[in-house]
C-alpha positions as CSV (number, residue, x, y, z in Angstrom):
1,X,172.8,16.7,-60.0
2,X,168.8,18.1,-61.8
3,X,166.6,20.2,-59.6
4,X,162.9,20.2,-60.1
5,X,162.3,22.0,-63.6
6,X,160.5,25.1,-62.2
7,X,162.2,26.3,-59.5
8,X,165.3,27.0,-62.0
9,X,163.9,30.5,-62.8
10,X,162.9,31.0,-59.6
11,X,164.5,34.5,-58.0
12,X,165.9,34.2,-54.8
13,X,163.9,36.6,-52.0
14,X,166.3,39.7,-51.3
15,X,165.6,41.2,-48.5
16,X,166.6,44.9,-47.5
17,X,170.5,45.8,-47.4
18,X,171.8,45.1,-43.8
19,X,173.2,48.2,-41.8
20,X,176.2,46.4,-41.2
21,X,176.3,45.6,-44.9
22,X,176.1,49.1,-46.3
23,X,178.3,50.9,-43.7
24,X,181.4,48.2,-44.9
25,X,180.3,48.6,-48.3
26,X,180.2,52.5,-48.2
27,X,182.2,53.6,-45.7
28,X,179.6,55.2,-43.8
29,X,179.5,55.5,-39.8
30,X,175.7,56.5,-39.2
31,X,172.9,54.2,-41.5
32,X,169.3,54.2,-41.2
33,X,166.9,51.3,-42.2
34,X,163.7,51.9,-43.5
35,X,163.2,49.0,-46.1
36,X,162.1,46.0,-43.8
37,X,158.9,47.5,-42.4
38,X,160.3,46.9,-39.2
39,X,160.1,48.2,-35.8
40,X,161.7,51.2,-35.1
41,X,160.7,51.0,-31.3
42,X,162.1,47.6,-30.5
43,X,160.2,44.9,-29.2
44,X,158.4,44.9,-25.5
45,X,160.6,44.7,-22.1
46,X,158.7,41.7,-21.1
47,X,159.5,39.9,-24.4
48,X,163.2,40.6,-23.7
49,X,163.2,39.3,-20.0
50,X,161.0,36.4,-21.2
51,X,163.6,35.1,-23.8
52,X,166.3,35.6,-20.7
53,X,164.2,33.6,-18.9
54,X,164.6,30.6,-21.8
55,X,168.2,30.8,-21.9
56,X,168.2,28.0,-19.1
57,X,166.9,26.0,-21.7
58,X,168.8,26.1,-24.7
59,X,169.7,22.7,-25.2
60,X,165.7,21.3,-25.1
61,X,163.5,21.0,-27.9
62,X,160.9,23.4,-28.1
63,X,157.0,23.0,-27.4
64,X,156.5,21.4,-31.2
65,X,152.5,22.4,-30.5
66,X,153.6,25.6,-28.3
67,X,150.4,24.8,-26.4
68,X,150.8,28.0,-24.1
69,X,151.3,30.5,-26.7
70,X,148.6,28.9,-28.6
71,X,146.3,29.1,-25.1
72,X,147.5,32.7,-25.0
73,X,146.8,33.9,-28.5
74,X,143.3,31.6,-29.0
75,X,142.2,33.9,-25.4
76,X,143.4,37.1,-27.1
77,X,142.0,36.4,-30.4
78,X,138.5,34.5,-29.4
79,X,139.2,31.7,-31.0
80,X,139.7,28.2,-30.4
81,X,143.2,26.6,-29.9
82,X,142.5,23.9,-32.9
83,X,142.2,27.4,-35.4
84,X,145.9,28.0,-34.8
85,X,149.4,27.2,-36.5
86,X,152.7,28.7,-36.0
87,X,155.1,29.1,-38.6
88,X,159.2,30.4,-38.6
89,X,157.2,33.8,-39.5
90,X,153.8,34.2,-41.2
91,X,155.7,33.3,-44.8
92,X,156.5,30.0,-43.3
93,X,152.4,29.6,-43.1
94,X,152.3,30.7,-46.4
95,X,154.6,27.7,-47.5
96,X,153.0,25.6,-45.9
97,X,149.0,26.8,-46.9
98,X,151.1,26.0,-51.0
99,X,152.0,22.9,-49.9
100,X,148.8,21.5,-48.5
101,X,146.9,22.9,-50.8
102,X,148.6,23.2,-54.3
103,X,149.2,20.5,-56.8
104,X,150.6,20.7,-60.5
105,X,147.8,22.4,-62.4
106,X,145.8,23.8,-59.8
107,X,145.2,27.8,-60.2
108,X,146.1,30.4,-57.5
109,X,144.9,34.0,-57.9
110,X,147.0,37.3,-56.8
111,X,147.6,40.7,-57.5
112,X,150.4,41.5,-59.7
113,X,152.4,43.3,-56.8
114,X,152.3,42.1,-53.7
115,X,153.8,39.9,-51.2
116,X,156.1,37.7,-53.4
117,X,155.8,34.9,-51.4
118,X,152.5,33.8,-52.9
119,X,153.8,33.5,-56.3
120,X,157.2,32.0,-54.9
121,X,155.8,29.0,-53.1
122,X,153.1,28.0,-55.6
123,X,155.4,28.2,-58.1
124,X,157.7,25.9,-56.1
125,X,154.2,23.3,-56.0
126,X,153.6,24.0,-60.0
127,X,150.4,25.5,-59.6
128,X,149.5,28.0,-62.7
129,X,149.5,31.7,-61.1
130,X,147.4,34.1,-62.0
131,X,148.0,37.8,-61.7
132,X,145.5,40.6,-61.4
133,X,146.6,43.9,-61.9
134,X,146.0,46.3,-59.1
135,X,143.8,49.3,-59.6
136,X,145.3,52.6,-58.2
137,X,148.0,50.6,-55.9
138,X,144.6,48.3,-54.7
139,X,143.2,45.2,-54.5
140,X,140.6,44.6,-57.9
141,X,138.6,41.7,-55.8
142,X,136.2,42.1,-58.8
143,X,138.8,41.6,-61.2
144,X,140.1,38.8,-58.8
145,X,136.6,36.6,-58.9
146,X,136.2,37.2,-62.4
147,X,139.3,35.0,-62.9
148,X,138.2,31.9,-60.8
149,X,137.7,28.7,-62.3
150,X,136.9,25.4,-61.3
151,X,140.7,24.8,-61.3
152,X,141.4,27.3,-58.5
153,X,142.3,26.5,-55.3
154,X,143.9,29.3,-53.3
155,X,143.0,33.4,-53.8
156,X,145.6,35.6,-51.1
157,X,145.0,39.0,-50.4
158,X,147.4,40.9,-48.7
159,X,145.7,43.6,-46.3
160,X,147.2,45.8,-46.6
161,X,148.9,45.4,-49.8
162,X,152.8,45.1,-49.5
163,X,153.9,47.4,-51.2
164,X,151.4,49.9,-51.8
165,X,150.0,49.8,-47.8
166,X,146.3,49.8,-49.6
167,X,143.2,48.2,-47.7
168,X,140.5,46.4,-49.5
169,X,137.4,47.7,-47.3
170,X,134.9,45.5,-45.5
171,X,132.2,46.7,-48.4
172,X,134.9,45.1,-50.8
173,X,135.3,41.5,-49.2
174,X,131.7,41.2,-48.3
175,X,130.8,41.4,-51.9
176,X,133.7,39.0,-53.1
177,X,133.2,36.3,-50.2
178,X,129.4,36.4,-51.1
179,X,130.3,35.2,-54.9
180,X,133.6,33.2,-54.4
181,X,132.8,29.3,-54.9
182,X,133.3,27.3,-51.3
183,X,135.8,25.4,-53.1
184,X,138.7,28.4,-53.0
185,X,140.2,28.8,-50.0
186,X,140.5,32.6,-49.5
187,X,143.6,33.8,-47.5
188,X,143.5,36.8,-45.9
189,X,147.6,38.3,-45.2
190,X,146.8,40.6,-42.2
191,X,150.7,41.1,-41.3
192,X,149.8,44.8,-40.3
193,X,146.2,44.9,-38.8
194,X,147.4,45.7,-35.4
195,X,148.7,49.4,-37.2
196,X,144.9,49.9,-38.2
197,X,141.8,51.9,-36.5
198,X,140.1,52.3,-39.6
199,X,136.3,51.2,-39.3
200,X,136.1,50.0,-43.1
201,X,139.0,47.8,-42.7
202,X,137.9,44.3,-42.0
203,X,138.9,41.7,-39.4
204,X,140.4,38.5,-40.4
205,X,139.1,36.8,-37.7
206,X,135.5,37.5,-38.3
207,X,135.5,36.3,-41.6
208,X,137.0,32.7,-40.5
209,X,134.2,32.5,-37.9
210,X,131.8,33.3,-40.6
211,X,133.6,31.5,-43.9
212,X,134.7,27.9,-43.8
213,X,137.3,29.0,-46.5
214,X,139.1,31.6,-45.2
215,X,142.4,31.6,-43.7
216,X,143.7,34.9,-41.9
217,X,147.6,35.4,-41.7
218,X,149.3,37.4,-38.8
219,X,152.6,37.4,-37.3
220,X,154.6,39.5,-34.4
221,X,157.6,40.4,-37.0
222,X,155.7,43.7,-37.4
223,X,154.2,45.6,-34.6
224,X,155.6,43.1,-31.7
225,X,159.5,43.7,-33.2
226,X,160.0,40.1,-32.5
227,X,161.4,40.3,-36.4
228,X,164.3,38.5,-35.8
229,X,162.7,35.2,-33.9
230,X,160.6,34.1,-36.9
231,X,157.3,33.6,-35.3
232,X,154.0,34.6,-36.9
233,X,150.6,32.5,-37.2
234,X,147.7,31.1,-39.1
235,X,143.9,31.2,-37.9
236,X,141.3,28.9,-39.9
237,X,138.4,26.4,-39.2
238,X,140.1,23.6,-37.0
239,X,139.8,21.2,-40.5
240,X,141.7,23.4,-42.6
241,X,144.6,24.1,-39.6
242,X,144.6,20.3,-39.9
243,X,145.6,20.3,-42.9
244,X,148.3,22.6,-42.8
245,X,149.6,21.1,-39.8
246,X,150.4,17.9,-41.1
247,X,153.0,19.2,-43.5
248,X,154.3,21.4,-40.6
249,X,157.8,20.7,-40.0
250,X,159.0,19.5,-36.4
251,X,159.6,21.9,-34.1
252,X,159.4,25.0,-36.2
253,X,159.4,27.1,-33.9
254,X,162.1,27.9,-30.8
255,X,162.0,28.7,-27.1
256,X,162.9,31.5,-27.3
257,X,160.2,32.9,-29.9
258,X,157.4,31.4,-28.1
259,X,158.1,32.9,-25.1
260,X,159.0,36.7,-26.3
261,X,155.6,36.1,-28.0
262,X,153.8,35.3,-25.5
263,X,155.0,37.8,-23.0
264,X,154.4,40.5,-26.0
265,X,151.0,39.5,-26.4
266,X,150.2,40.7,-22.6
267,X,151.8,44.0,-23.1
268,X,149.3,46.1,-24.5
269,X,150.6,49.3,-23.4
270,X,154.0,49.0,-25.8
271,X,151.4,48.5,-29.0
272,X,149.3,51.2,-28.1
273,X,152.4,53.0,-27.7
274,X,153.9,51.6,-31.5
275,X,150.3,52.7,-32.6
276,X,150.1,56.0,-31.6
277,X,154.3,57.0,-32.9
278,X,153.9,55.2,-35.9
279,X,150.5,57.1,-36.4
280,X,152.3,60.4,-35.8
281,X,155.2,59.3,-37.9
282,X,152.3,58.9,-40.8
283,X,151.2,61.7,-40.9
284,X,154.3,63.9,-41.1
285,X,155.2,61.6,-43.8
286,X,152.2,62.5,-45.9
287,X,152.6,66.4,-45.1
288,X,156.2,65.7,-46.6
289,X,155.2,64.5,-49.3
290,X,152.7,66.9,-49.7
291,X,154.6,69.7,-49.5
292,X,157.5,67.7,-52.0
293,X,155.0,67.4,-54.5
294,X,155.0,64.1,-54.4
295,X,151.7,61.3,-54.9
296,X,151.5,58.4,-53.1
297,X,149.0,55.6,-52.3
298,X,147.3,55.7,-48.7
299,X,149.3,54.1,-46.5
300,X,147.6,51.6,-43.6
301,X,150.5,49.9,-42.2
302,X,153.9,51.0,-41.0
303,X,155.2,52.4,-44.4
304,X,154.8,54.1,-47.4
305,X,155.0,53.8,-51.0
306,X,155.6,57.2,-53.1
307,X,156.0,58.1,-56.5
308,X,159.7,59.6,-56.7
309,X,159.2,60.5,-59.8
310,X,162.1,58.9,-61.7
311,X,163.5,55.6,-61.6
312,X,163.2,53.8,-58.2
313,X,166.7,52.0,-58.4
314,X,168.8,56.0,-59.1
315,X,166.9,57.6,-56.1
316,X,167.7,53.7,-54.0
317,X,171.3,54.0,-54.7
318,X,171.5,58.1,-54.1
319,X,169.7,57.3,-50.7
320,X,171.9,54.7,-49.5
321,X,175.4,56.7,-50.1
322,X,174.1,59.3,-47.8
323,X,173.0,56.5,-45.1
324,X,169.1,55.7,-46.0
325,X,168.2,51.9,-46.8
326,X,164.8,52.2,-49.0
327,X,162.9,49.5,-50.8
328,X,162.7,49.5,-54.7
329,X,162.5,47.9,-57.7
330,X,158.7,47.3,-58.6
331,X,157.7,45.3,-61.4
332,X,154.9,47.5,-61.9
333,X,155.9,50.7,-60.1
334,X,159.4,51.8,-61.6
335,X,159.5,54.9,-59.9
336,X,158.2,53.9,-56.7
337,X,160.0,53.6,-53.4
338,X,158.7,52.1,-50.6
339,X,159.9,53.4,-46.5
340,X,159.2,52.4,-43.6
341,X,158.2,54.5,-40.9
342,X,160.6,55.0,-38.5
343,X,161.1,57.4,-35.5
344,X,160.9,61.2,-35.4
345,X,164.1,61.3,-35.9
346,X,164.8,58.8,-38.4
347,X,161.9,60.2,-40.5
348,X,163.1,63.7,-40.6
349,X,166.4,62.5,-41.2
350,X,164.9,60.9,-44.5
351,X,162.9,63.5,-45.7
352,X,165.8,66.0,-45.1
353,X,168.2,63.4,-47.1
354,X,165.3,62.7,-49.7
355,X,165.1,66.7,-50.4
356,X,169.0,66.7,-51.3
357,X,168.7,63.4,-53.5
358,X,165.9,65.0,-55.6
359,X,167.6,68.1,-56.1
360,X,170.6,66.5,-57.1
361,X,169.2,64.5,-59.5
362,X,166.9,66.8,-60.8
363,X,170.2,69.5,-61.6
364,X,171.9,66.2,-63.2
365,X,168.6,65.9,-65.8
């Protein structure tokens, strides 16, 4: 059995370690997971009730076109129903975009430290990967634009960027879009956009309306708290969505996910409360990092990437032994840790534990 030659070297995606696994491996009774940018406040009660309401329909296939959810989301976003496509998380939409547009020999441009699924799926399709270094943890759109050629098919912009948490501003994106050729598809991954109120942050939907070559990606996994249900979506011009839809697998989102997402959209009070509590958590973590003399990238989502000042895997392991699951091992940021904003109690426990770990490691040096 011989697999495709261009996949044999690909790494398997490594998610944050599960709480149950850490408890079992280390014999811990209390573990806090701050590794996968999940919502520590759960999901809307209305979404839970919608899931229960679908239990009676477990034996039935879901609506492959997600008609009810599409209608609700289109109204929520102010776009046409033919401008939306759903996936099992926005990462499946990334997969579908790569499958629909990339062929061997095409070029695709992305930051050198960003969400890894852009590169992963492009490599599967045999495209040439052009990685552009981040500048102070931020996308360097001028440098990315300079890499565009006649062979360029897709430019991926993660905004805010995962893992650094930084943003591309409206002015920067406007300047980029004014010059990028019309044959290049610009994918704006906005998985954390609902957390942001900064007026400098661009709304991808507005760019979809202004430009025929833009797709915005969003998800119900983050602020909506539906990560386990795996449902995300893309928004673009009807002709682009039609192409992506042609490679979509049938019934790719479940009845439970569609029902929960629709109910979650309607619970605006829950979203506003999550935004408020996340902002409080960010302010607390930033103040504590300042107190500890730790540098960090200015965060805009529900996570912070900070410089621990020593090999990140060493800090990760030390935190793990004390029951804190974080995220480490970044290719271009070998001393950085990414941490999800948790509840007030989780954030305080993390800072307390981090301070202990840094003191213990300082003694060992």
